[in-house]
C-alpha positions in Angstrom: 15.0 -45.6 31.1 12.7 -45.6 34.1 12.8 -48.9 36.0 10.5 -50.6 38.4 10.6 -49.1 41.9 11.2 -51.6 44.7 9.9 -49.1 47.4 6.5 -48.8 45.6 6.3 -52.6 45.1 7.0 -53.1 48.8 4.3 -50.5 49.8 1.7 -52.3 47.6 2.4 -55.6 49.2 2.6 -54.1 52.7 -0.9 -52.7 52.3 -2.5 -55.8 50.9 -0.9 -58.1 53.4 -1.9 -55.9 56.3 -5.7 -56.2 55.6 -7.6 -58.0 58.4 -9.4 -60.2 58.2 -7.8 -61.8 55.2 -9.0 -60.7 51.8 -10.8 -63.9 50.8 -14.3 -64.3 49.3 -15.9 -64.5 52.8 -14.5 -61.2 54.0 -16.0 -58.7 51.6 -14.9 -55.6 53.6 -11.3 -56.6 53.2 -11.7 -57.5 49.5 -13.3 -54.1 48.9 -10.5 -52.3 50.7 -8.1 -54.1 48.4 -10.1 -53.2 45.3 -10.4 -49.6 46.5 -6.6 -49.4 46.9 -6.0 -50.8 43.4 -8.6 -48.4 41.9 -7.0 -45.4 43.7 -3.5 -46.3 42.6 -4.6 -46.8 39.0 -6.6 -43.6 39.0 -3.4 -41.6 39.7 -2.1 -42.6 36.2 -4.3 -40.8 33.9 -6.0 -43.7 32.1 -9.7 -44.6 32.2 -10.5 -46.7 35.3 -13.7 -48.6 35.7 -15.2 -51.4 37.8 -16.7 -54.6 36.4 -19.2 -55.7 39.1 -20.7 -59.2 39.2 -22.7 -61.2 41.7 -21.9 -64.6 43.1 -24.1 -66.4 45.7 -25.8 -63.1 46.6 -22.7 -61.0 47.1 -21.1 -58.4 44.8 -17.5 -58.7 43.7 -15.4 -56.4 41.6 -12.8 -56.4 38.8 -10.9 -53.2 38.5 -9.9 -52.2 34.9 -7.6 -49.4 33.8 -7.2 -48.7 30.1 -4.5 -46.9 28.2 -4.0 -46.3 24.5 -6.4 -46.0 21.6 -9.9 -47.1 22.8 -10.9 -49.1 19.7 -7.5 -50.7 19.1 -6.6 -54.4 19.5 -6.1 -55.1 23.2 -3.3 -56.4 25.4 -4.5 -57.5 28.8 -2.3 -57.6 31.9 -4.0 -59.3 34.8 -3.6 -60.4 38.4 -5.9 -61.5 41.2 -6.1 -59.7 44.5 -8.0 -62.3 46.6 -6.3 -64.9 48.9 -7.0 -68.5 49.8 -8.3 -68.8 53.3 -6.8 -67.0 56.3 -3.4 -65.9 55.2 -1.6 -62.7 54.2 -0.9 -63.8 50.7 2.3 -61.9 50.1 3.5 -64.0 47.1 0.0 -65.3 46.3 -1.0 -62.8 45.1 0.0 -59.4 46.5 3.3 -59.7 44.6 1.4 -60.0 41.3 -0.9 -57.1 42.1 2.1 -55.0 43.0 3.7 -56.0 39.7 0.5 -55.0 37.8 0.4 -51.6 39.4 4.1 -50.9 38.9 3.8 -51.9 35.2 1.0 -49.4 34.8 3.1 -46.8 36.7 6.0 -47.3 34.2 3.6 -46.9 31.3 2.3 -43.6 32.8 5.8 -42.3 33.6 7.2 -43.0 30.1 4.0 -42.2 28.1 5.0 -44.2 25.0 2.9 -44.0 21.9 0.7 -47.0 22.0 -0.7 -48.9 18.9 -2.7 -51.2 21.1 -5.1 -50.6 24.0 -3.6 -51.9 27.2 -6.0 -53.0 29.9 -4.7 -53.7 33.4 -7.2 -55.9 35.2 -7.3 -56.8 38.9 -9.5 -59.8 39.5 -11.5 -61.1 42.4 -12.3 -64.8 43.2 -9.4 -66.6 41.6 -8.9 -68.8 44.7 -11.0 -71.7 45.9 -13.9 -72.4 46.1 -14.4 -70.5 42.9 -11.2 -71.5 41.0 -11.9 -73.2 37.7 -15.6 -72.0 37.7 -17.4 -69.3 35.7 -17.4 -67.2 38.9 -13.7 -66.3 38.7 -13.2 -62.6 38.0 -11.0 -63.4 35.1 -13.7 -65.7 33.7 -16.2 -62.9 33.9 -13.8 -60.5 32.2 -12.7 -62.9 29.4 -16.3 -63.8 28.7 -17.2 -60.1 28.4 -14.4 -59.6 25.8 -15.6 -62.6 23.9 -19.3 -61.5 24.0 -18.3 -58.0 22.7 -16.1 -59.5 19.9 -13.1 -57.5 21.2 -9.9 -58.2 19.3 -7.3 -59.4 21.8 -3.6 -59.5 20.9 -2.6 -61.3 24.1 -3.1 -61.7 27.8 -0.3 -61.6 30.3 -1.1 -63.0 33.8 1.0 -62.0 36.8 0.8 -64.9 39.4 3.3 -65.2 42.3 6.4 -63.2 41.2 8.2 -62.6 44.5 9.8 -65.7 45.9 13.4 -66.6 44.9 16.1 -68.8 46.4 19.8 -69.1 45.7 20.4 -72.4 47.5 21.2 -75.4 45.2 18.3 -77.7 45.1 15.8 -75.0 46.0 13.7 -75.6 42.9 11.5 -78.7 42.8 9.8 -80.4 39.9 6.9 -82.7 39.4 8.8 -85.2 37.3 12.5 -86.0 36.4 12.1 -85.0 32.8 11.4 -81.4 33.8 14.2 -81.5 36.3 16.7 -82.3 33.5 15.5 -79.3 31.5 15.4 -76.5 34.0 17.7 -75.1 36.7 17.7 -76.7 40.2 18.1 -73.4 41.9 15.0 -71.3 42.4 16.2 -68.0 41.2 14.4 -67.7 37.8 11.0 -66.6 36.6 8.9 -68.7 34.2 6.7 -67.8 31.3 4.0 -70.6 31.2 2.0 -71.2 28.0 -0.2 -73.9 26.6 0.8 -76.3 23.8 0.2 -74.6 20.4 1.3 -71.2 21.5 5.1 -72.0 21.7 5.9 -69.0 19.4 4.2 -66.5 21.7 5.6 -68.0 24.9 9.1 -67.9 23.4 8.6 -64.3 22.2 7.7 -63.3 25.8 10.7 -65.1 27.2 13.1 -63.5 24.7 11.7 -60.0 25.2 11.7 -60.3 29.0 15.2 -61.6 29.1 16.5 -58.8 26.9 15.3 -56.2 29.4 15.8 -57.9 32.7 18.8 -59.2 34.8 16.8 -62.1 36.1 17.0 -65.5 34.4 13.8 -66.1 32.4 12.6 -69.7 31.6 9.6 -70.8 29.6 7.5 -73.9 29.3 4.5 -75.0 27.2 2.2 -77.6 28.7 -1.2 -79.2 27.7 -4.0 -76.9 28.8 -5.6 -79.9 30.5 -2.5 -80.5 32.7 -3.1 -79.1 36.2 0.2 -77.2 36.4 -0.5 -75.3 33.1 -3.6 -73.4 34.0 -3.2 -72.6 37.7 -4.3 -68.9 37.4 -6.4 -66.4 35.5 -4.8 -66.9 32.1 -6.8 -70.2 31.8 -10.0 -68.3 31.2 -8.5 -66.5 28.1 -7.4 -69.8 26.7 -11.0 -70.9 26.8 -11.9 -68.3 24.2 -8.9 -68.9 22.0 -6.8 -65.9 23.1 -3.1 -66.0 23.4 -2.3 -66.0 27.1 0.7 -66.7 29.4 1.4 -66.8 33.1 4.4 -65.1 34.6 5.2 -67.2 37.7 7.9 -68.1 40.2 6.7 -71.7 40.0 4.5 -71.4 43.1 4.4 -74.4 45.4 7.2 -76.1 43.4 9.5 -73.5 45.1 7.7 -71.6 47.8 7.0 -73.6 51.0 4.7 -70.8 52.2 2.1 -71.3 49.4 -1.5 -71.0 50.9 0.0 -70.8 54.4 -0.1 -68.2 57.1 3.7 -67.9 56.6 3.2 -66.3 53.1 4.5 -63.0 54.5 6.1 -59.9 53.1 9.5 -60.7 54.6 9.8 -63.8 52.4 9.8 -61.8 49.2 12.7 -60.6 47.1 11.8 -57.1 45.9 15.0 -56.6 43.9 14.1 -59.6 41.7 10.4 -58.7 41.6 11.4 -55.3 40.1 13.4 -57.1 37.5 10.4 -59.3 36.6 8.3 -56.1 36.1 11.0 -54.5 34.0 11.0 -57.5 31.7 7.3 -57.7 31.4 6.9 -53.9 30.8 9.4 -53.9 28.0 7.9 -57.0 26.5 4.5 -55.4 26.6 5.7 -52.4 24.6 7.5 -54.6 22.1 4.2 -56.6 21.6 
């Protein structure tokens, strides 16, 4: 069985974190270089690749979409945002997730399984502030377009920060004592985050990922209105009633470099990142 390639994951993150100035909403040239890279990598894989362009405050932004499988079939969406918050390299947030998305697509191309669903890999712009939680998020534009076209969606899987792991006891923090009692205190696991009411799907993703990965997989379901629940692009698919989960290393509850200039490539664990991708890829096929 082909497995995720750490060298390719590293190369993706290295390119994205090397872009100067930082790939935020104000630096369109860098954002477009990131989008061009993602487009070129996906175009190597034989699927249909297209751009979804949209305008915000007089500027054009781009979602990149690569499609595999039967065109008219029910869809599985795998998404990740490629912009950063402010002036920082954004290795974990969110180059790690873009690398995971690209590598998942590469595994699909390499193995060429027979697909019953259409799988769309979508790289989004404008997830970060000041557009977070607005209709200008790339994922909001994409989710709205699916809804408007009455597209049947099986589920959406959001990659968001999948590269930071620690083995020191006490390296995992929690917002409240109740959660601390339920989950490991060492930050060496990945989490499947869903909203209340989709416990079955969240548990299914956790079980499928765990069966095909050596990394510990945890899951949690939270109210959609709770701030920790919807801290990425999956929130915009919930809005339309689609099943959606976030695959996440717990972000600022573990990673001290969150939204900092120190969010650099040398802080990431590519061996564990590859295991996350292996788990998500096999779960995707099982769905």
